[in-house]
C-alpha positions as CSV (number, residue, x, y, z in Angstrom):
1,M,48.7,1.8,-0.1
2,N,48.7,-0.5,2.9
3,K,52.4,-0.2,3.2
4,F,52.1,3.6,3.1
5,F,49.7,3.6,6.1
6,I,51.9,1.2,8.0
7,M,54.8,3.6,7.6
8,V,52.6,6.5,8.7
9,G,51.6,4.6,11.8
10,H,55.2,3.5,12.4
11,T,56.5,7.1,12.2
12,F,53.6,8.3,14.5
13,M,54.1,5.7,17.2
14,N,57.9,6.0,17.2
15,R,57.7,9.8,17.9
16,V,54.8,9.6,20.4
17,K,56.7,7.0,22.5
18,T,59.9,9.1,22.7
19,K,60.7,10.8,26.1
20,S,61.2,14.2,24.3
21,F,57.6,14.1,23.1
22,L,56.2,13.1,26.5
23,I,58.3,15.7,28.4
24,T,57.6,18.5,25.9
25,T,53.9,17.8,25.9
26,L,53.7,17.6,29.7
27,V,55.7,20.8,30.3
28,S,53.5,22.6,27.7
29,L,50.3,21.5,29.3
30,I,51.5,22.6,32.7
31,L,52.6,26.0,31.3
32,I,49.3,26.5,29.5
33,T,47.4,25.6,32.7
34,A,49.5,28.0,34.8
35,L,49.1,30.9,32.3
36,S,45.4,30.3,32.0
37,N,45.0,30.7,35.7
38,I,47.9,33.0,36.6
39,Q,45.8,35.5,38.5
40,T,44.2,32.8,40.6
41,I,47.6,31.3,41.3
42,I,48.9,34.7,42.4
43,E,45.9,35.3,44.7
44,A,46.3,31.8,46.2
45,F,49.9,32.5,47.2
46,S,49.0,36.0,48.5
47,D,45.9,34.9,50.6
48,G,46.3,36.0,54.2
49,E,49.4,37.9,53.5
50,E,49.6,41.6,54.5
51,G,51.0,44.1,52.1
52,D,54.6,45.5,52.6
53,K,54.8,47.8,55.5
54,I,56.5,51.1,54.8
55,A,57.3,53.7,57.4
56,L,56.4,57.3,56.8
57,I,58.2,60.2,58.4
58,S,56.7,63.7,57.9
59,D,56.3,66.9,59.8
60,N,53.3,68.0,57.7
61,E,50.2,66.4,59.0
62,E,48.0,67.2,56.0
63,W,50.5,65.7,53.5
64,A,51.0,62.6,55.5
65,S,47.3,62.0,56.0
66,T,46.5,62.5,52.3
67,L,49.4,60.2,51.3
68,V,48.3,57.5,53.7
69,D,44.7,57.7,52.5
70,T,45.8,57.5,48.8
71,I,48.0,54.5,49.4
72,A,45.3,52.7,51.4
73,V,43.6,51.7,48.2
74,N,46.7,49.7,47.2
75,D,46.3,46.2,48.7
76,S,50.0,45.4,48.3
77,L,51.2,48.3,50.4
78,T,50.6,49.6,53.9
79,L,51.9,53.0,54.7
80,E,52.4,53.5,58.5
81,R,53.3,56.9,59.9
82,V,56.0,56.7,62.6
83,D,57.1,59.2,65.2
84,Q,60.8,58.4,65.4
85,S,64.0,59.6,64.0
86,L,65.1,58.6,60.5
87,E,68.1,56.6,61.9
88,K,65.8,54.5,64.0
89,A,63.4,54.0,61.0
90,K,66.4,52.8,58.9
91,Q,67.4,50.4,61.6
92,A,63.8,49.0,61.6
93,V,64.1,48.4,57.9
94,K,67.4,46.5,58.4
95,E,65.7,44.4,61.2
96,G,62.8,43.6,58.8
97,T,60.1,45.5,60.7
98,Y,59.5,47.7,57.6
99,E,60.2,47.0,54.0
100,S,61.3,50.6,53.5
101,V,61.0,54.1,54.9
102,V,60.0,57.4,53.1
103,K,60.7,60.8,54.5
104,I,58.7,63.8,53.3
105,T,60.2,67.3,53.7
106,T,59.2,70.8,52.5
107,G,61.2,72.1,49.6
108,E,62.4,75.7,49.0
109,N,59.3,76.3,46.9
110,G,57.0,75.1,49.6
111,L,56.1,71.9,47.8
112,P,56.7,68.4,49.2
113,E,59.9,66.4,48.5
114,A,60.5,62.9,49.4
115,T,63.5,60.5,50.0
116,Y,63.0,56.8,49.9
117,F,65.2,54.4,51.8
118,A,65.3,50.6,51.2
119,E,67.7,47.7,51.5
120,Q,67.6,47.3,47.7
121,I,66.3,49.9,45.2
122,A,66.3,47.7,42.1
123,S,62.5,47.2,42.3
124,T,60.1,50.2,42.0
125,E,57.1,48.1,43.0
126,N,56.7,50.0,46.3
127,S,58.4,53.3,45.6
128,E,56.5,54.1,42.3
129,P,53.0,54.2,43.9
130,I,54.2,56.5,46.6
131,K,55.9,58.7,44.1
132,Q,52.7,58.9,42.0
133,A,50.6,59.7,45.1
134,L,53.0,62.4,46.2
135,Q,52.9,63.9,42.7
136,Q,49.1,64.2,42.9
137,I,49.5,66.0,46.3
138,K,52.1,68.3,44.8
139,V,49.9,69.1,41.8
140,G,46.9,69.8,44.1
141,I,49.0,72.2,46.2
142,A,50.4,74.0,43.2
143,T,47.1,74.4,41.5
144,E,45.4,75.6,44.7
145,E,48.1,78.3,45.1
146,A,47.6,79.3,41.5
147,G,43.8,79.7,42.0
148,V,42.8,76.7,39.9
149,D,39.8,74.8,41.3
150,Q,39.6,71.0,41.5
151,A,36.9,70.8,38.8
152,T,39.1,72.6,36.3
153,L,42.1,70.5,37.3
154,Q,40.1,67.3,36.7
155,Q,39.0,68.4,33.3
156,I,42.6,69.2,32.4
157,S,43.8,65.8,33.7
158,S,41.1,63.7,32.2
159,P,42.0,61.9,28.9
160,V,40.5,63.3,25.7
161,T,37.6,61.5,24.2
162,F,38.8,59.9,21.0
163,N,36.6,57.5,19.0
164,T,37.6,55.5,16.0
165,I,34.9,54.7,13.4
166,A,35.4,52.8,10.2
167,L,33.6,54.2,7.2
168,E,33.3,50.8,5.5
169,E,30.4,48.9,6.8
170,S,32.3,45.6,6.5
171,A,35.3,46.8,8.3
172,K,36.1,45.2,11.6
173,S,35.3,46.9,14.9
174,E,37.9,47.4,17.7
175,E,36.5,44.4,19.6
176,E,36.8,42.2,16.5
177,L,40.3,43.4,15.8
178,A,41.3,42.7,19.4
179,Q,40.0,39.1,19.1
180,T,41.7,38.5,15.8
181,R,45.0,40.0,17.1
182,G,45.0,37.4,19.9
183,L,44.4,34.6,17.4
184,V,47.1,35.9,15.1
185,Y,49.5,35.8,18.0
186,V,48.6,32.2,18.7
187,M,48.8,31.3,15.0
188,L,52.2,32.9,14.6
189,F,53.5,31.1,17.6
190,L,52.0,27.7,16.7
191,L,53.2,27.7,13.1
192,Y,56.6,29.0,14.1
193,M,57.0,26.3,16.7
194,S,55.6,23.5,14.5
195,V,58.1,24.3,11.7
196,I,61.0,24.4,14.2
197,M,60.0,21.3,16.1
198,Y,58.4,19.1,13.5
199,G,60.5,20.1,10.5
200,S,63.5,19.1,12.6
201,M,61.8,15.9,13.5
202,I,61.3,15.0,9.8
203,A,64.9,15.8,8.8
204,T,66.3,13.9,11.8
205,E,64.0,10.9,11.2
206,V,65.4,10.5,7.6
207,A,69.0,11.0,8.8
208,T,68.5,8.4,11.6
209,E,67.2,5.8,9.2
210,K,70.1,6.4,6.8
211,S,72.7,6.3,9.5
212,S,71.3,3.0,10.8
213,R,71.1,1.6,7.2
214,V,67.4,1.0,7.7
215,M,66.8,3.0,4.6
216,E,68.3,0.4,2.4
217,I,65.7,-2.1,3.7
218,L,62.9,0.3,3.3
219,I,63.8,1.3,-0.3
220,S,63.5,-2.3,-1.4
221,S,59.9,-2.5,-0.1
222,V,58.5,1.0,-0.3
223,S,59.2,3.8,-2.8
224,P,61.1,6.8,-1.5
225,V,58.2,9.1,-2.5
226,S,55.9,7.1,-0.3
227,Q,58.4,7.2,2.5
228,M,58.7,11.0,2.3
229,F,55.0,11.6,2.5
230,A,54.5,8.9,5.1
231,K,57.0,10.8,7.3
232,I,55.3,14.2,6.6
233,I,51.8,12.8,7.5
234,G,53.0,10.7,10.4
235,I,54.7,13.6,12.1
236,A,51.8,15.9,11.2
237,L,49.6,13.5,13.2
238,V,52.1,13.8,16.1
239,G,51.7,17.6,15.9
240,I,47.9,17.4,15.7
241,L,47.9,15.2,18.8
242,Q,50.2,17.5,20.7
243,F,48.6,20.8,19.7
244,S,45.1,19.3,20.3
245,L,46.0,18.6,23.9
246,I,47.5,22.0,24.3
247,L,44.5,23.8,22.8
248,L,42.1,21.7,24.8
249,V,43.8,22.5,28.0
250,G,44.0,26.2,27.0
251,Y,40.3,26.3,26.2
252,L,39.4,24.7,29.5
253,G,41.7,27.2,31.2
254,I,39.9,30.1,29.6
255,Q,36.5,28.8,30.6
256,Q,37.6,28.1,34.2
257,G,40.0,31.0,34.6
258,G,37.6,33.8,33.8
259,E,39.0,37.2,34.5
260,G,42.1,35.5,35.9
261,S,43.0,34.0,32.6
262,I,45.8,35.6,30.7
263,M,44.3,34.2,27.5
264,E,41.1,36.2,28.2
265,G,43.2,39.3,27.8
266,F,44.2,38.1,24.3
267,G,40.6,38.1,23.3
268,L,40.5,34.4,22.6
269,S,37.1,33.7,24.3
270,D,34.9,34.9,21.4
271,I,36.2,34.5,17.9
272,Q,34.4,34.3,14.6
273,G,34.2,30.8,13.1
274,S,35.5,32.1,9.7
275,I,38.7,33.3,11.3
276,I,39.3,30.0,13.0
277,A,38.6,28.2,9.6
278,F,41.2,30.4,7.9
279,A,43.7,29.8,10.7
280,I,43.3,26.0,10.3
281,L,43.6,26.3,6.4
282,F,46.8,28.4,6.5
283,F,48.3,26.3,9.3
284,I,47.8,23.1,7.3
285,L,49.2,24.7,4.1
286,G,52.1,26.2,5.9
287,Y,53.0,22.9,7.6
288,M,52.8,21.0,4.3
289,L,55.1,23.5,2.6
290,Y,57.7,23.6,5.2
291,A,57.5,19.8,6.0
292,T,58.1,18.9,2.4
293,L,61.1,21.2,2.3
294,A,62.4,19.6,5.6
295,A,62.0,16.1,4.2
296,T,63.8,17.2,1.0
297,L,66.7,18.7,2.9
298,G,66.8,15.8,5.4
299,S,67.3,13.3,2.6
300,L,70.6,14.9,1.7
301,V,72.3,14.1,5.0
302,S,73.1,10.8,6.7
303,R,74.3,12.1,10.0
304,L,72.2,13.8,12.7
305,E,74.8,16.5,13.3
306,D,74.5,17.5,9.6
307,A,70.7,17.6,9.7
308,Q,70.4,20.8,11.7
309,Q,72.9,22.6,9.5
310,M,71.0,21.5,6.4
311,I,67.6,22.7,7.5
312,S,69.0,26.1,8.8
313,P,67.7,27.9,5.6
314,M,64.2,26.7,6.4
315,V,64.5,28.1,9.9
316,Y,65.7,31.4,8.6
317,L,62.6,31.6,6.3
318,I,60.1,31.0,9.1
319,L,62.0,33.5,11.3
320,A,61.7,36.1,8.5
321,A,58.0,35.3,8.2
322,F,57.6,35.6,11.9
323,F,59.2,39.0,12.3
324,I,57.4,40.4,9.2
325,S,54.1,39.2,10.7
326,I,54.9,40.9,14.1
327,F,55.6,44.1,12.2
328,G,52.3,43.6,10.2
329,L,50.2,43.5,13.4
330,N,50.7,47.3,13.6
331,A,50.5,48.0,9.9
332,P,48.5,45.2,8.2
333,D,47.5,47.4,5.2
334,S,51.1,48.5,4.3
335,T,52.3,47.8,0.8
336,F,55.2,45.7,2.1
337,I,52.8,43.4,4.0
338,T,50.5,43.1,1.0
339,V,53.4,42.1,-1.3
340,T,54.9,39.5,1.1
341,S,51.5,37.9,1.7
342,Y,51.8,36.4,-1.8
343,I,55.3,35.0,-1.3
344,P,54.7,31.2,-0.6
345,F,57.0,30.8,2.4
346,F,55.6,33.9,4.0
347,S,51.9,33.8,3.0
348,P,50.7,31.2,5.6
349,L,51.4,33.8,8.3
350,I,51.1,37.1,6.6
351,M,48.0,36.4,4.4
352,F,46.2,35.0,7.5
353,L,47.2,38.2,9.3
354,R,45.6,40.3,6.6
355,V,42.5,38.2,6.5
356,G,42.1,38.5,10.2
357,M,42.9,42.2,10.5
358,L,41.5,43.6,7.3
359,D,38.5,43.2,5.1
360,I,40.2,42.2,1.9
361,P,38.6,41.0,-1.4
362,V,38.0,37.2,-1.7
363,W,40.0,37.0,-4.9
364,E,43.2,38.0,-2.9
365,V,42.7,35.2,-0.5
366,I,42.0,32.7,-3.4
367,L,45.1,33.9,-5.2
368,S,47.3,33.6,-2.2
369,V,45.9,30.1,-1.4
370,G,46.3,29.1,-5.1
371,V,49.9,30.3,-5.1
372,L,50.6,28.4,-1.9
373,V,49.0,25.2,-3.1
374,G,50.8,25.4,-6.4
375,S,54.1,26.0,-4.6
376,I,53.4,22.9,-2.3
377,A,52.7,20.8,-5.4
378,L,55.8,22.0,-7.2
379,L,58.0,21.6,-4.1
380,A,56.5,18.1,-3.5
381,W,57.4,17.1,-7.1
382,F,60.9,18.5,-6.8
383,G,61.3,17.2,-3.3
384,A,60.2,13.7,-4.3
385,R,62.9,13.7,-7.0
386,V,65.5,14.9,-4.6
387,Y,64.3,12.5,-1.9
388,S,64.4,9.5,-4.2
389,G,68.1,10.1,-4.9
390,G,69.0,11.7,-1.6
391,V,68.2,8.7,0.5
392,L,70.9,6.8,-1.5
393,L,73.5,9.4,-0.6
394,Y,75.8,8.5,2.3
395,G,78.7,10.2,3.9
396,K,79.2,13.7,5.2
397,S,77.0,16.3,3.5
398,S,76.6,20.0,4.2
399,S,76.4,21.4,0.7
400,F,73.4,22.1,-1.5
401,K,75.5,20.8,-4.4
402,D,74.3,17.4,-3.3
403,I,70.8,18.2,-4.7
404,K,72.3,17.8,-8.2
405,K,73.7,14.4,-7.2
406,A,70.4,13.4,-5.7
407,M,68.6,14.4,-8.9
408,Q,71.0,12.3,-11.0
409,L,70.5,9.3,-8.7
410,S,66.8,9.7,-9.0
411,K,66.9,9.6,-12.8
412,K,68.9,6.4,-12.6
413,E,66.4,4.8,-10.2
414,G,63.6,5.9,-12.5
């Protein structure tokens, strides 16, 4: 047992000291910090800056005044009426005096029409608010000519009152669903990234040791099964360290960012403890399932270039689970989502999604967890057999026929 923990520590320290780990962690922490305070950062860069100045040319005093007053509430735009020709206004745009120029004319039906001139029209950041404001003016004129008063117009334009009420007392409210949906997004992303990153780490770790012939020395002192689980647990500790730092920085960002935090919009500031517990449970089970598969597949190759090819089926599985889960966010109670939540390679994501979004019976959760644990145990047993023989296979390997060879070598070793 002492040798096992030595190998766990060795795997952990080797990965933590690598430049890839340090750079990835640092970049992730910077990104999380920036996202947590994105609004504050934007405001910091915009402090003291005036909005884009746009020239307005119009012969109708009433339309021009109404449009200027409407745009005045937009801090990023300043609409300035100018008394000059269109050609001079265009020249002012080219010289940088104005960002753009808009000319309002009267159409054949007596309603306002506008033409917008700018150096580039790829962005609608400035033109769209003016277009919407002019649309309101047009609607006001048309309804006034039709004899519709403003009170009636407001009633027509106001959105319909539409409340959603669940008949089941235990069903989640809109606020709870919004909070859970945010956590589901985070869970999907974390498990997907952990499988891609750490599954690849496990496979390449085995391939590296085989290519350097270190495996031959290890086999003589530690059993291949101990090696496999030492690598799984060692790299799991690497993931725990990395994600703990990311989650800590994200939590601090939520607390400090307030309304400026993008994570606040995901509803991650107030989540039920039971949902977090299920997230941790399914995350651990999902990692153990895919990590065992990665170690099994990694033992079949002895070159780094073959490792990525060998674990590609595992990547396809987690991709399928990811996309099914994204679909399930909008239809968590569909039959397809219910069925796939019991498939072992999909259940870590999809059953957690159902637990978070729906009020499902406890026995369904227990059944899914039981199937998942049983699958992990079965894969661990099978993987240990393949790993025991696979670490003795050398040479180019890109075929799953090598599993049979690995099993035969495992029997001989046994």
